[in-house]
SEBAPA-119716 format. One line per field, with one value per residue (C-alpha): chain; x, y, z. Coordinates in steps of 0.001 Angstrom, whole numbers, plus 500000, padded with zeros to 6 digits. Layout:
// residues N
torvo: [A:...]
east: [X:...]
north: [Y:...]
up: [Z:...]
//
This chain:
// residues 231
torvo: [A:A:A:A:A:A:A:A:A:A:A:A:A:A:A:A:A:A:A:A:A:A:A:A:A:A:A:A:A:A:A:A:A:A:A:A:A:A:A:A:A:A:A:A:A:A:A:A:A:A:A:A:A:A:A:A:A:A:A:A:A:A:A:A:A:A:A:A:A:A:A:A:A:A:A:A:A:A:A:A:A:A:A:A:A:A:A:A:A:A:A:A:A:A:A:A:A:A:A:A:A:A:A:A:A:A:A:A:A:A:A:A:A:A:A:A:A:A:A:A:A:A:A:A:A:A:A:A:A:A:A:A:A:A:A:A:A:A:A:A:A:A:A:A:A:A:A:A:A:A:A:A:A:A:A:A:A:A:A:A:A:A:A:A:A:A:A:A:A:A:A:A:A:A:A:A:A:A:A:A:A:A:A:A:A:A:A:A:A:A:A:A:A:A:A:A:A:A:A:A:A:A:A:A:A:A:A:A:A:A:A:A:A:A:A:A:A:A:A:A:A:A:A:A:A:A:A:A:A:A:A]
east: [752142:754551:754509:756766:757135:756610:756936:757198:757415:761127:762568:759291:760635:761853:758441:756655:758795:758328:754565:754289:755669:752623:750233:752446:756176:758705:758447:760535:758917:758869:757133:754480:753709:753851:751667:749237:749659:748688:747216:750671:751462:749102:751808:753849:752417:753279:752324:752506:752426:750669:750606:749070:746331:742970:739812:738354:741188:740978:737388:738685:741223:738389:737114:740078:738564:741192:743402:743587:742780:743462:742875:743358:740192:738655:736521:739471:742020:741953:741747:741848:745055:744298:746311:744568:745044:745868:744922:746480:744159:744467:744681:740974:739943:742852:741854:738231:739389:741781:739200:736765:739392:740027:736318:736052:739039:737562:734171:735790:737786:734729:732670:735412:735746:732008:732490:731112:732614:735087:732702:730202:732631:734343:731369:732467:735853:736265:736937:740346:741470:744689:744524:747081:746590:748029:747451:748332:747941:749267:751198:748283:745964:748710:749029:745290:745403:748368:746951:743742:745172:748103:745737:745731:741982:742546:742259:745575:745950:745350:747728:750410:749860:750052:753299:754944:753775:754996:758481:758610:757260:759755:762620:761562:760465:761522:760795:757129:756554:758878:756268:753376:751812:748323:746069:747124:750758:750100:747584:748812:745471:743631:740097:739261:738429:736789:737240:741027:742019:744338:746941:747446:751169:750375:747535:749477:751457:748928:745672:742324:740341:737736:740424:741684:738138:737323:740597:739652:736198:737653:740182:737466:735250:738193:738937:735272:735125:738190:736732:733486:735364:737263:734009]
north: [477701:476187:472503:471246:467819:467991:464318:460915:457354:456469:453215:452590:450038:447819:448160:447195:444168:442983:443568:441239:438368:438642:437719:435649:436010:438815:440864:443742:447188:447556:444176:445285:448362:446682:443752:446054:444497:447927:447418:447349:450746:452283:451833:454644:458066:461565:464923:467982:471706:473459:477251:479366:476888:478423:477719:476280:473757:472895:471786:469395:468063:467158:464709:462517:461217:458657:461429:463906:467529:470729:474124:477730:479022:482190:482365:482897:484516:488036:488014:491738:491315:487928:486682:484796:482324:483905:481775:482412:484866:487238:490947:491959:488921:489341:492941:492005:489151:491301:494067:491527:490417:494004:494664:491605:492765:496221:494798:492577:495479:497746:495074:494529:498295:498392:495794:492835:489623:487641:484682:486893:489058:485962:485220:487932:486237:484748:481072:482166:483206:481481:479036:477231:473481:470493:467185:463719:460805:457259:456044:454035:457047:459239:456991:457323:461105:461614:459347:461385:464882:464524:463903:466739:467040:467949:471611:473467:474388:470821:469496:471898:470702:467058:467668:469247:466433:463821:465368:465045:461489:460361:461846:460034:456697:456332:452588:453367:456574:456546:454660:456830:459526:459887:456824:455878:455625:454153:451548:450947:451916:455237:455220:458578:456787:459215:462099:461954:465336:465860:467530:464330:463455:459734:459697:457668:455654:454276:452606:453449:450880:450861:450058:447162:445890:446116:444439:441516:441270:441272:438597:436505:436802:435880:432791:431798:432186:430053:427296:427334:426953:423958:422251]
up: [860646:863166:864107:866876:868445:872206:873055:871407:872732:873081:871688:869908:867438:870278:871889:868663:868027:871599:871393:868413:870500:872748:869932:867632:866971:866703:863509:862196:862266:858486:858144:860611:858504:855089:856191:858022:861470:862659:866127:867725:866167:868713:871363:869784:870624:869345:870874:868604:869402:866496:866178:863443:862553:861663:863634:860420:860107:863797:863157:860524:863015:865379:862774:863736:866940:867971:869323:872189:871351:873313:871668:872705:874351:872883:876007:878354:876010:874611:870792:869943:867920:866394:863424:860662:857821:854459:851448:848058:846335:843409:844207:844171:846237:848665:849345:850086:852318:854363:854738:856162:858682:859748:860198:862413:864456:864926:865882:868506:869956:870146:871886:874455:875021:875690:878403:876446:877914:875797:875629:873724:871768:870354:868113:865680:865205:861704:861016:859707:863220:864246:867110:869259:869314:871159:869401:870707:868328:868086:865039:863641:863763:862335:859286:858743:859256:856938:854239:854136:854507:852098:849200:846639:847270:850943:851917:851380:855058:856256:853615:854829:858404:857327:855402:858440:860687:858202:858202:861984:861962:859327:861299:864480:862997:859346:859312:859970:858027:855003:852982:854117:851966:850479:850527:847010:848079:851522:850350:846808:845233:845133:846600:845006:841731:839249:841709:841472:839977:837019:839241:841274:840865:841113:838586:835993:838522:841003:839890:841430:843370:840624:838030:840146:840615:836910:836030:838251:836686:833156:834062:835692:832589:830355:832425:832382:828600:828209:830355:828379:825128:826522:827495]
//
């Protein structure tokens, strides 16, 4: 997978700080992020060129609707020599997987040789087929995207994409993105609750929302008990 930055809003931090004066008073960029004054972050926009992303993963990208999406068309482009996503599989499974890809490639080629139009032949292409994708997203939406897709429960391909995008974002605007990672890191609590897997690196460092909620209930009950005893 290759992820390249095509364009980004220049002097974005100056723009953000000026934008805050419209609604209230000037605030530093880091304060805006930490205090979740996030509407002004929409003024900073990134455009990424993504190559080697599977069709399956591109469908997941479409779930992030506050963005602009342009994907390679299998209707107008020839796909006889398509490349495809290769998950980590043990040897027997890898062999079956690659054989399936080759059968799909051969089926596509035969259909095209028979004169079948691309728009019909494309239906035999597997979900693993690589696509070329242009994605434009503002900084607020990027924080949401990264927080969701950097979770250990995200699909490996989407997590790889999010990591590469995060590296670019941190290089361009460290004041905004240095504190961004999965939702547990970004928000300070993990919303995965009991679904948080054992391999989560923040499992013993960041509490879940349920733990925070229960802690508040226990403290409230303790305070109430204390007040009753005083009466």
